[in-house]
N, C-alpha and C positions, 0 to 999 in steps of 0.2 A: 503494500500499500504505499502510495506517496503522498506527499502533504496536500498535494492538490486534490486528491480523493478524498479527503476528509470534509464532510460537512462543516460548515462555520461553527454549528450548534449541534455537535454529532452526540449519538448516546451515550458515546464513553465520558464526554463533559457533564453530560445531564445526569450521569450515574455518579458522579464525586460531588458529594456536598461541599458548599462553601462553607468555611470554618472563620468567624471572626474572633478577634481579640480586643484588646484596649487598643492598639496601635497597627494591628495587620489584618489582613484578608486573605486567606489560603482557599486557592480555585484552581481547577483543573487547568492545564495549558492549553493556549488557543493559538490560531494560525499566525495572527499578529503579532506574536510575542518572541517568535523565532530571532530577530534581529537582537532585541534587548537580551535574550537568554545566550546568544553566542556573543556579545558583548561582556556580559558579565562573567562568563563561564571562562572567557580565555585569558586566563592567569593559571602560571603554573603554581601558585601557592595554593589555589583550589584543587586542581586537578591532581596533584600530589599528594592530597589527603583525602580522596575519594578511589572508590574501586573503579567506576566506571568512565568516569570523564578523561576524554583523550586531551594531548596538549600536543599542538594549538589545536583550539576548539573553535571550528568554523562554521558559517551560516548553513552548510549542509549538515553539519553535527547536531546544532540546534533543531532542524528540520526532521531530522531522523528521531530524534528525542521525542519531538512532539506527535510525529505520525504513530509512535509506538506507544507511546504514555497509555497506562492505564488499560493495557492488556493482561489478560490471565491473573496471575496472582498479586497484582502490584495496584496501589493505590498512588498517582503522583499529583501533587499540588505544588501551584508557583505562590510563592511567598509575595506578597504585594503590601505596600503601604496602605493607607486608609485612602490617600490620593489616588490610588491604583498604579503607582509606580512599582514594577517588578524589580525585586531586589534579590533573589534567590528562588531555590526550589527544596522540596522535601517529599518524603514519601514513605511507604511501606513497601516491603517485598516478603510474600510469602513461598517459602521453599519447603517442600515436602511436608511434614508433619511438623516441623519447628516453630516456635512462635514467630509472629511478624517481626521482621528486622526495619528500625526507624533509619534513615539515613537523610542529610541534609546539606545544603552548603548555601552560604550567602556571598554576593559580589564583595569584594575586598574593603571597598570603601562604607561597606555595612557592618563590618565586624567591630566588636565591641561595645555595643549599644543594646543589648540584650534581645536581639530579634531573634536570634537563634535558640534560647531558649523558651521566649514566649511561643514560637513557632511549634517546637518540638512539645511543648505543655499542651498547646490546642490538639496535636496529633495523637498524644496519649489519651485526653479526655474522649476524643473521637473513638479510638480504639475500644478503650474499656466501656464506655456510655452507650456508644452506638453499633459498635462490632463485636461487642460481647467476647472479645478477647480475654484470653486467662493470663496471658504474660506478654511481653515484648522485649525484644535484644536489640543491641545496636553494637555498634565498635568505633573505636578512634584509635588512630596510629599513635605510638608512644610519644611521637614527635609533636603531637598535637595537642598541649595541654588545654588550649580553650576549647575544644570539641569535649575533652573529658570533664571538665568544669561544668559546661552545658548539660552533660548528661548525669553528672551527680548532682545538680541542682534540681532537676526533674526526678529525683530520686531514684535512677537506676543504680545498681550494686556492681561492682567488680567481680567478674567470675573466673577470671583467668585471662592468660595472654594465648596468643597465637600467630600466624602468618595469614596475609590477606593478598591476593594478586592485585597490583595497582596498575592499570592500564598504561597512565601518563609515564611510568618510569619503566615499564615493561619488565617487572619483576615482583617480587613477593616483598613485603616489608611488615614487621613487627607491629601486632595491634594489641591493644587491650580490650576484651571483652566484658559485656554489661548486660544485665536483665532487669527488668522491672515486672513483679506479679502484681494481680489485680488487688491483693490484700494488702499490699505495703502502699501502693497507688490509693486506697482507699485510707487509710490511716494518714498520708501524708497530703490529702487534696486539700491544700491551701489556697492555690491560686486561681481557684473559679472556674466554672466551666466555659469553655468556648462556645458560643453561640452558633448552632447551625441554623443557617439562613435558606437554603435551599436544599 
């Protein structure tokens, strides 16, 4: 399927809810987002801290990302400010019988402002409230303490270390693995529910 074959309001886009937080809107990627996504993701610092983002990241990569988003066992959201400006992406991937895995990235100029924590909390609330998940997992490169802090602030607990294939470096890199169970989420729930608006 090519980007041009996807209707502007595709079934996949309608099947992904819109999540709102105090400062953010999480929504499905749209055709018109490709240039912004390409511009934001074309930074080695982002690519080297994610499993699937290549570097350099071109418009064709963004178009492929949008064309294949929300197929199979994943839910992909773009992270936007309340004014509509896209600043990154996040989502869940379900593999086999393992708990869904949360992944996320932000454009570099949006780092250090609490947006990643806010977006991850919205996804956690959605997973446990709307999707009835029992647990979630995530990981962060050991060289990325900021991502580790995001996960810890959201209640994830360290479960061990491992290796993850990183596309941008064409190699595996050491990661820390994390998990959040429904019971712990319920007991720590102090950040309020993200509102589902669609």
